[in-house]
C-alpha positions, 0 to 999 in steps of 0.5 A, a space after each residue: 253434587 260433586 259425590 254423585 259425579 264421583 258415584 257416576 264415575 264409579 258405576 261406570 268404571 265398575 261396569 267395565 270392570 265386571 264386563 271386562 272380567 266376563 270376557 276373560 273368562 269367556 276367552 279362557 272358557 274357549 280356549 279350554 274347549 279348543 284344547 279338549 277338541 284338540 285332545 280329542 282329535 288326537 285320541 281319534 287319530 292315534 287309533 290304528 285300524 286294520 284288516 291285519 293282526 297285531 303286529 308280531 313281536 309287539 306285545 299287547 292286551 286284547 280289550 274286547 270285541 267291536 260289532 256293529 250291523 247296518 243296512 247295506 248302503 254305499 257308505 255302509 261299505 266306505 273304509 273311511 266311515 267303517 274306521 270313523 265308526 269303529 274308532 268311536 264305539 272303541 273310544 267309548 267303551 275304552 278311552 283311556 286305553 284303546 290303541 288299535 282295532 285289528 282283525 277289521 272284518 266286513 260281511 255281507 248278509 247272503 240277500 245283500 241287505 245287511 252289513 256287519 262290521 267286526 274288529 278286536 280292540 287292543 291295547 299295547 303293553 307299552 304305551 309310551 306314545 299314548 302317554 305322550 300324546 295326553 300330557 303334551 300340553 302340560 306346563 306349555 306357556 302361550 308367549 309370543 316372546 318365548 317368555 315364560 
């Protein structure tokens, strides 16, 4: 009788321990996902999009051309949406090297039904800032008392 009580308490303790581990793992997974989202937002935010040429005196390498065509709508010529789409395309092709999209241009077909957007993807020869963004969370310890 006494052993069955001990087994019952042991089973309850084991159940609580396992569920506690699952909660900790879920929290860690959520934290890792959140960090990935922050890194992605930083990647997108750092890409500079301009209708102008690259700045004079700042060495760069051309990664390639970007271009897309879509039917004419008010959204198709919205600068924020164009910038977002070009950044997404550039990150898919050059996720670790893209720094800017220059010479961005929009052309509307003669009949006014199609918009073509073009740009040139570049990587600056000195990408110190980009490297810092990618490694800014390494070695950080989250502590309410600033203990490490």
